[in-house]
Backbone as a printed PyTorch tensor [residue, N CA C, xyz], in Angstrom:
tensor([[[160.3650,   7.4300,  91.0110],
         [159.2520,   6.8160,  92.2320],
         [158.2160,   7.7380,  91.6870]],

        [[157.0360,   6.8490,  91.7250],
         [155.5730,   7.5680,  91.3630],
         [155.0210,   8.2640,  92.1790]],

        [[154.2980,   9.2330,  91.7640],
         [153.4090,  10.0850,  92.5050],
         [152.2010,   9.1460,  93.0610]],

        [[151.4440,   9.9670,  93.6990],
         [150.6770,   9.0850,  94.6330],
         [149.2690,   9.7270,  93.6750]],

        [[148.4540,   8.7550,  93.4700],
         [147.5830,   8.8730,  92.3990],
         [146.4090,   9.6300,  92.9590]],

        [[146.1290,   9.5570,  94.4620],
         [145.2230,  10.7970,  94.9180],
         [145.8840,  12.3510,  94.1880]],

        [[146.9470,  12.8900,  93.7560],
         [147.8320,  14.1870,  93.1240],
         [147.2820,  14.2870,  92.0090]],

        [[146.7130,  13.8050,  91.6250],
         [146.3850,  13.5770,  90.0580],
         [144.5100,  13.7020,  90.2040]],

        [[143.8000,  13.2640,  90.7020],
         [142.4700,  13.4890,  91.3380],
         [142.1870,  15.1940,  91.1750]],

        [[140.8240,  15.2370,  90.8000],
         [140.5890,  16.6610,  90.3380],
         [139.9490,  17.2830,  92.1380]],

        [[140.4770,  18.3890,  92.3220],
         [139.9280,  18.6940,  93.8450],
         [138.2120,  18.7630,  93.3930]],

        [[137.5060,  19.0000,  92.5290],
         [136.4270,  19.1470,  91.9380],
         [135.7800,  17.7610,  92.5730]],

        [[136.2110,  16.6350,  92.6950],
         [136.0100,  15.4260,  92.4960],
         [135.9370,  15.0050,  94.1070]],

        [[136.8560,  15.4880,  94.7700],
         [136.3840,  15.2080,  96.1020],
         [136.0850,  16.0180,  96.8180]],

        [[135.5180,  17.2920,  96.9220],
         [134.8630,  18.6660,  97.0000],
         [133.6790,  17.9730,  97.4800]],

        [[132.6980,  17.4530,  96.5730],
         [131.2300,  16.8600,  96.9060],
         [131.1840,  16.2690,  98.2850]],

        [[132.4170,  14.9630,  98.4940],
         [132.6170,  14.2450,  99.5800],
         [132.6350,  15.2080, 101.1570]],

        [[133.8160,  16.4360, 100.9260],
         [133.9360,  16.9650, 101.9770],
         [132.5180,  17.6940, 102.7190]],

        [[132.1320,  18.0540, 101.3610],
         [130.8050,  18.8340, 101.5370],
         [129.2000,  17.7550, 102.4370]],

        [[129.2570,  16.8240, 101.4300],
         [128.4330,  15.4830, 102.0560],
         [128.8880,  14.9090, 103.5940]],

        [[129.8760,  14.6630, 103.6150],
         [130.0400,  14.5110, 104.9610],
         [130.3670,  15.3850, 106.1660]],

        [[129.8850,  16.6450, 106.1240],
         [130.1460,  17.9530, 107.0570],
         [128.3640,  18.0610, 106.8800]],

        [[127.9980,  17.9750, 105.7170],
         [125.6980,  17.8340, 105.8970],
         [125.3110,  16.7380, 106.4180]],

        [[125.9000,  15.6700, 106.3230],
         [125.4240,  14.4190, 107.3980],
         [125.3290,  14.7190, 108.6170]],

        [[126.6780,  15.7470, 108.6580],
         [126.4520,  15.7180, 110.3130],
         [125.7610,  16.9350, 111.2380]],

        [[125.4410,  17.9270, 110.1540],
         [124.6050,  18.7720, 110.5290],
         [125.2230,  20.4420, 110.2000]],

        [[126.3390,  20.0320, 109.6480],
         [127.3510,  21.5280, 109.0510],
         [126.6960,  22.0010, 107.8810]],

        [[127.5020,  22.7550, 107.3170],
         [127.4460,  23.3310, 106.0230],
         [128.1590,  23.4580, 105.2090]],

        [[127.9700,  23.7300, 103.7560],
         [128.7710,  23.7180, 102.9400],
         [129.6380,  25.4180, 102.8880]],

        [[129.0480,  26.6230, 103.3670],
         [129.3200,  27.4160, 103.9660],
         [130.6030,  27.0980, 104.4370]],

        [[130.6870,  26.2190, 105.8150],
         [131.7580,  26.2470, 106.7770],
         [132.8350,  25.2320, 106.2730]],

        [[132.5500,  24.1590, 105.1380],
         [133.5010,  23.3680, 104.5050],
         [134.3910,  24.4290, 103.5190]],

        [[133.6250,  25.5610, 102.8060],
         [134.3920,  26.4850, 102.0620],
         [135.2540,  27.4550, 103.0950]],

        [[134.7310,  28.0810, 104.0260],
         [135.2400,  28.4550, 105.1770],
         [136.9150,  27.9470, 105.6100]],

        [[136.9920,  26.7840, 105.5030],
         [138.1870,  25.6010, 106.0410],
         [138.9160,  25.9280, 105.1490]],

        [[138.4350,  25.6070, 103.9560],
         [139.0710,  25.4040, 102.6950],
         [140.0230,  27.0080, 102.3060]],

        [[139.2880,  27.7350, 102.4560],
         [140.1070,  29.1770, 102.5270],
         [140.7570,  29.2010, 103.5230]],

        [[140.5480,  29.4840, 104.3350],
         [141.5640,  29.7020, 105.5680],
         [142.8290,  28.6420, 105.4800]],

        [[142.6140,  27.2820, 105.2610],
         [143.8720,  26.5460, 105.0400],
         [144.4230,  27.0960, 103.7270]],

        [[144.0400,  27.6280, 102.4450],
         [144.9280,  27.8180, 101.3140],
         [144.8990,  29.2130, 101.0260]],

        [[143.9330,  30.0760, 101.4150],
         [144.0650,  31.5240, 101.0780],
         [143.4640,  32.0260,  99.8630]],

        [[142.7200,  31.0040,  99.3620],
         [142.0600,  31.2910,  98.2830],
         [140.8090,  32.2750,  98.7330]],

        [[140.0360,  33.0000,  97.6610],
         [139.0780,  33.6520,  97.6640],
         [138.1770,  32.9710,  97.5930]],

        [[136.4920,  33.1390,  97.6820],
         [135.4760,  32.0580,  97.4770],
         [135.6580,  32.0890,  95.8280]],

        [[135.9000,  33.3660,  95.0740],
         [135.4010,  33.5030,  93.9990],
         [136.4820,  32.8360,  93.2440]],

        [[137.6080,  32.4290,  93.4200],
         [139.1020,  31.8480,  93.2870],
         [138.9380,  30.3920,  93.6170]],

        [[137.9980,  30.0470,  94.5010],
         [137.8140,  28.7630,  94.8690],
         [136.7930,  28.1540,  94.2120]],

        [[135.6220,  28.5990,  93.9500],
         [134.8040,  28.2200,  92.5030],
         [135.4570,  28.0020,  91.4630]],

        [[136.0010,  29.3230,  91.1230],
         [137.1600,  28.6710,  89.5870],
         [137.9220,  27.5070,  89.4880]],

        [[138.4320,  27.6630,  90.6680],
         [139.4320,  26.0120,  90.7550],
         [137.9950,  24.9930,  90.4860]],

        [[137.1400,  24.8720,  91.4350],
         [136.3940,  24.0000,  91.1900],
         [135.6310,  23.3620,  89.5750]],

        [[135.3960,  24.7440,  89.0240],
         [134.7270,  24.6200,  87.8070],
         [136.2490,  24.2870,  87.0200]],

        [[137.0570,  24.4110,  86.9920],
         [138.3260,  23.9360,  86.2290],
         [138.7510,  22.7800,  86.0540]],

        [[138.2070,  22.0680,  87.5200],
         [138.5590,  20.7190,  87.7160],
         [140.0330,  20.6720,  88.0110]],

        [[140.7520,  21.6030,  88.9450],
         [142.2880,  21.4490,  89.0070],
         [142.2930,  20.4060,  89.6960]],

        [[143.6550,  19.6680,  89.3400],
         [144.0530,  18.6570,  90.4180],
         [144.7990,  18.8340,  91.6920]],

        [[144.6090,  18.2070,  92.6250],
         [145.0740,  18.3530,  93.8760],
         [146.2580,  18.8520,  93.8580]],

        [[147.2500,  18.5340,  93.2220],
         [148.3370,  19.0020,  93.1920],
         [148.2000,  20.2370,  92.9800]],

        [[147.7090,  20.4970,  91.7430],
         [147.6820,  21.9310,  91.2200],
         [146.5400,  22.8430,  92.3540]],

        [[146.1270,  22.2120,  92.7880],
         [144.9110,  22.8380,  93.8840],
         [146.0650,  23.4910,  94.7390]],

        [[146.5380,  22.5980,  95.4360],
         [147.5660,  23.0600,  96.7780],
         [149.0470,  24.0210,  96.2980]],

        [[149.2270,  23.4660,  94.8510],
         [150.4830,  24.2370,  94.2130],
         [150.0720,  25.5470,  94.0180]],

        [[148.7800,  26.0540,  93.6720],
         [148.3900,  27.5330,  93.2100],
         [147.7360,  28.2110,  94.0720]],

        [[147.8360,  27.6550,  95.5710],
         [147.3340,  28.2650,  96.5730],
         [147.6750,  29.8340,  96.7050]],

        [[146.8160,  30.6020,  96.6930],
         [147.6280,  32.0460,  97.5230],
         [148.4720,  32.2010,  98.3400]],

        [[148.0710,  31.5670,  99.6540],
         [149.0390,  31.6900, 100.9750],
         [148.7230,  30.4810, 101.8460]],

        [[149.2090,  29.6050, 101.8000],
         [149.0860,  28.4950, 102.8610],
         [149.3350,  28.9590, 104.1070]],

        [[147.9090,  28.8750, 104.8220],
         [147.8970,  29.5760, 106.6230],
         [149.2540,  28.6930, 107.3410]],

        [[149.8070,  29.5650, 107.7660],
         [150.7710,  29.4260, 109.0200],
         [150.5610,  28.5820, 110.0370]],

        [[149.2080,  28.7540, 110.2440],
         [149.0110,  28.0880, 111.4760],
         [148.7820,  26.5600, 111.3120]],

        [[148.3460,  26.3100, 109.7610],
         [148.2040,  24.7320, 109.7350],
         [149.5290,  23.9850, 110.0900]],

        [[150.0880,  24.4960, 110.5510],
         [151.2340,  23.2280, 111.3260],
         [150.5900,  23.0910, 112.7550]],

        [[149.9420,  23.7320, 113.2440],
         [148.8380,  23.3780, 114.7980],
         [148.4200,  22.3380, 114.6620]],

        [[147.9360,  22.0200, 113.0520],
         [147.0460,  20.8890, 112.9430],
         [147.2490,  19.5850, 113.4550]],

        [[147.0720,  18.7980, 114.2530],
         [147.5590,  17.3790, 114.9640],
         [146.9790,  16.3690, 114.5980]],

        [[147.2230,  14.8510, 115.0380],
         [146.0250,  14.3110, 115.0210],
         [146.3630,  12.8650, 113.9950]],

        [[145.7550,  12.2360, 114.0800],
         [145.4050,  10.9550, 113.2050],
         [144.4170,  11.3340, 112.4210]],

        [[144.8150,  10.8820, 111.2550],
         [144.1200,  10.5670, 110.0270],
         [144.3500,   9.9930, 109.1250]],

        [[143.0950,   8.5800, 108.6970],
         [143.2150,   7.4560, 107.6870],
         [144.5110,   6.6210, 108.5360]],

        [[144.8440,   6.3430, 109.8400],
         [145.2640,   5.7500, 110.6980],
         [147.2320,   6.5050, 110.8800]],

        [[147.2000,   7.7590, 110.2870],
         [148.4250,   8.3930, 110.1930],
         [148.5070,   9.3550, 111.1070]],

        [[149.4260,   9.8930, 112.2020],
         [149.5100,  10.9020, 112.1780],
         [149.6930,  12.3930, 111.6770]],

        [[149.3680,  13.3390, 111.4650],
         [149.2910,  14.5040, 110.2120],
         [150.6960,  14.7660, 110.5270]],

        [[151.0980,  15.0210, 111.7350],
         [152.6140,  15.6230, 112.0040],
         [153.6000,  14.8010, 111.8890]],

        [[153.6160,  13.4050, 111.8290],
         [154.5270,  12.4060, 110.9550],
         [154.8540,  12.4260, 109.0550]],

        [[153.8820,  13.0560, 108.7910],
         [153.7030,  12.8230, 107.1280],
         [154.9940,  13.6940, 106.7460]],

        [[155.8950,  13.1980, 105.7690],
         [157.0050,  13.7970, 105.2130],
         [156.6090,  14.4570, 103.8680]],

        [[155.8340,  13.5690, 103.1140],
         [155.5590,  14.4960, 101.8590],
         [154.7940,  15.4600, 102.1760]],

        [[155.6170,  16.6550, 101.4240],
         [154.9570,  18.2610, 101.8300],
         [153.3890,  17.7560, 100.9440]],

        [[153.0800,  17.2940,  99.8870],
         [151.7680,  17.6320,  99.5720],
         [150.6900,  16.3910,  99.7830]],

        [[151.2690,  15.5430, 100.3560],
         [150.1780,  14.8930, 101.1700],
         [149.8060,  15.3040, 102.5900]],

        [[150.8730,  16.2250, 103.4050],
         [150.5380,  16.2100, 104.3560],
         [149.3860,  17.5620, 104.0640]],

        [[149.8310,  18.5160, 103.1420],
         [148.6450,  19.6810, 103.0010],
         [147.1960,  18.8850, 102.8040]],

        [[147.1510,  17.8870, 101.8510],
         [146.2530,  17.3440, 101.5930],
         [145.2830,  16.4750, 102.9850]],

        [[145.9840,  15.8840, 103.9690],
         [145.5760,  15.5550, 105.2260],
         [145.5780,  16.7880, 106.2920]],

        [[145.8690,  17.6460, 106.0320],
         [145.5030,  18.7430, 106.7060],
         [144.0740,  19.0140, 106.8400]],

        [[143.5490,  19.1730, 105.4250],
         [142.1650,  19.3240, 104.8790],
         [141.5970,  18.4890, 105.3520]],

        [[141.6720,  17.1930, 105.0420],
         [141.0550,  15.8290, 105.3940],
         [140.6380,  16.1480, 106.7230]],

        [[141.7010,  16.4870, 108.0390],
         [141.8720,  16.8140, 109.2270],
         [140.8730,  17.4950, 109.6260]],

        [[140.8140,  18.6750, 109.0830],
         [139.8950,  19.4580, 109.2430],
         [138.2430,  19.5150, 108.7900]],

        [[138.2530,  18.8620, 108.2050],
         [136.7670,  18.4420, 107.3810],
         [136.4590,  17.3000, 108.5240]],

        [[137.0850,  16.4570, 109.3050],
         [137.0410,  15.5690, 110.1230],
         [136.4570,  16.1960, 111.4240]],

        [[137.2580,  17.2650, 111.8800],
         [136.8560,  17.7270, 113.4230],
         [135.5840,  18.7550, 112.8250]],

        [[135.1800,  19.0640, 111.7320],
         [133.7870,  19.6600, 111.3890],
         [132.8440,  18.6710, 111.8150]],

        [[132.6050,  17.6220, 111.0140],
         [131.8890,  16.7300, 110.8870],
         [131.7250,  16.2180, 112.3350]],

        [[132.9510,  15.9420, 112.8740],
         [132.5870,  15.8740, 114.4280],
         [132.3550,  16.9650, 115.7850]],

        [[132.0540,  18.1990, 115.0430],
         [130.7910,  18.8930, 115.5890],
         [131.6740,  19.9950, 116.2300]],

        [[133.1290,  20.3810, 115.9290],
         [134.2210,  20.7820, 116.5610],
         [133.9430,  22.4470, 116.4150]],

        [[133.7670,  23.1300, 117.0770],
         [133.5200,  24.7390, 117.0160],
         [134.7270,  25.4810, 116.2150]],

        [[134.0640,  26.2110, 115.2810],
         [134.8940,  27.0370, 114.1470],
         [135.9190,  27.4680, 114.4430]],

        [[136.0830,  28.3560, 115.4310],
         [136.8850,  28.7610, 115.9990],
         [138.1870,  27.9490, 116.5530]],

        [[137.6800,  26.6600, 117.0400],
         [138.7180,  25.7720, 117.3300],
         [139.2760,  25.0800, 115.9240]],

        [[138.4610,  24.7250, 114.6900],
         [138.8150,  24.0740, 113.8070],
         [140.0980,  25.0890, 113.2210]],

        [[139.8120,  26.3440, 112.8370],
         [140.6660,  27.6480, 112.5340],
         [141.6380,  27.7970, 113.2450]],

        [[141.9360,  27.6050, 114.2960],
         [142.7710,  27.4360, 115.4650],
         [143.3180,  28.9610, 115.8330]],

        [[141.7600,  29.4710, 116.2620],
         [141.8270,  30.8450, 116.4250],
         [142.2020,  31.2250, 118.1860]]])
């Protein structure tokens, strides 16, 4: 079975779309970065380094220092699919991030997005 093509896309190519989506709705790049750091465990310095290296999405998540255990509380529909029903572990991580960015763009409070 072949891998989904999204896995080989660079995180740096997807990241500006996350930021643009958030900024279009009055949110900030800093909030996007906070969500990514919360989900993956990257520091800001390491996140910036990953963006500079143009790391693939697969490698970005594989190299994540500490995936947040609270990410399993992320539920809902993204791209017409329930996040909690996704079986492929990597696709689930990618969709978790998509869902969090969607919540940010919809105006949800950061405390709720970060499951605090």
